[in-house]
C-alpha positions as CSV (number, residue, x, y, z in Angstrom):
1,X,30.4,182.9,34.1
2,X,30.2,180.6,31.3
3,X,33.1,180.5,28.5
4,X,30.7,182.3,25.9
5,X,30.5,185.2,28.0
6,X,34.0,185.2,28.5
7,X,35.8,188.3,27.7
8,X,39.6,187.8,27.0
9,X,40.6,191.6,26.7
10,X,38.6,192.4,29.9
11,X,40.7,189.6,31.9
12,X,44.0,190.4,30.3
13,X,43.6,194.3,31.3
14,X,42.2,193.2,34.9
15,X,45.6,191.0,35.4
16,X,47.4,194.3,34.2
17,X,49.0,192.6,31.4
18,X,47.7,195.3,28.4
19,X,46.6,198.6,28.3
20,X,42.9,199.7,27.1
21,X,42.6,201.7,23.3
22,X,40.2,203.0,21.5
23,X,37.7,200.1,20.3
24,X,37.5,199.5,16.3
25,X,34.6,198.6,14.4
26,X,32.0,200.0,16.7
27,X,30.3,203.4,16.0
28,X,31.6,205.7,18.8
29,X,28.4,207.0,19.8
30,X,26.6,203.6,20.4
31,X,25.2,202.0,23.2
32,X,27.7,198.9,22.9
33,X,30.5,201.1,22.5
34,X,30.2,202.6,25.5
35,X,29.5,199.6,27.4
36,X,32.4,197.7,26.2
37,X,34.4,201.1,27.0
38,X,33.0,201.1,30.4
39,X,33.9,197.4,31.3
40,X,37.3,197.8,30.0
41,X,38.3,201.0,31.3
42,X,36.9,199.7,35.1
43,X,39.2,196.5,34.5
44,X,42.4,198.6,33.9
45,X,41.4,200.7,36.7
46,X,41.3,198.0,39.0
47,X,44.6,196.6,38.2
48,X,45.9,200.0,38.3
49,X,44.7,200.3,41.9
50,X,46.0,197.0,42.9
51,X,49.3,197.7,41.3
52,X,48.7,194.4,39.1
53,X,51.2,193.7,35.7
54,X,52.4,196.9,34.3
55,X,51.4,199.0,37.5
56,X,53.2,196.8,39.8
57,X,55.2,198.8,42.2
58,X,58.7,197.6,43.5
59,X,59.0,196.7,46.8
60,X,61.6,197.9,49.3
61,X,63.6,194.8,49.3
62,X,63.4,194.9,45.9
63,X,64.3,198.4,45.4
64,X,67.2,198.0,48.1
65,X,69.0,194.7,46.5
66,X,68.9,196.8,43.1
67,X,70.8,199.9,44.5
68,X,73.5,197.7,46.1
69,X,73.7,195.5,43.0
70,X,74.1,198.7,41.1
71,X,76.5,200.4,43.2
72,X,80.2,200.7,41.7
73,X,81.9,200.7,45.2
74,X,80.3,197.2,46.2
75,X,80.8,195.7,42.7
76,X,84.6,196.6,42.9
77,X,85.1,195.1,46.3
78,X,83.1,191.8,44.9
79,X,85.7,191.6,41.8
80,X,88.7,191.8,44.1
81,X,87.2,189.1,46.5
82,X,86.8,186.6,43.6
83,X,90.3,187.3,42.3
84,X,91.7,186.4,45.9
85,X,89.3,183.3,46.3
86,X,90.4,181.7,42.7
87,X,94.0,182.4,43.6
């Protein structure tokens, strides 16, 4: 809870803004290594389960609007209407 026990890496993982990587500078077999690894992995899995940050899934509305925007026929019709509107 206090500022001294705040882990910025864990918070970034919890928000889904980063991915975990091997911890350097700590011996892999030590208690500290496994404690940190467990906390960081838990934060990353929480973000993945909730679909935050890197794991955000597009909604149905976002997928539909992207499909319509990328449709070649609709873009052509849009250009025709723009030319007739400006003339």
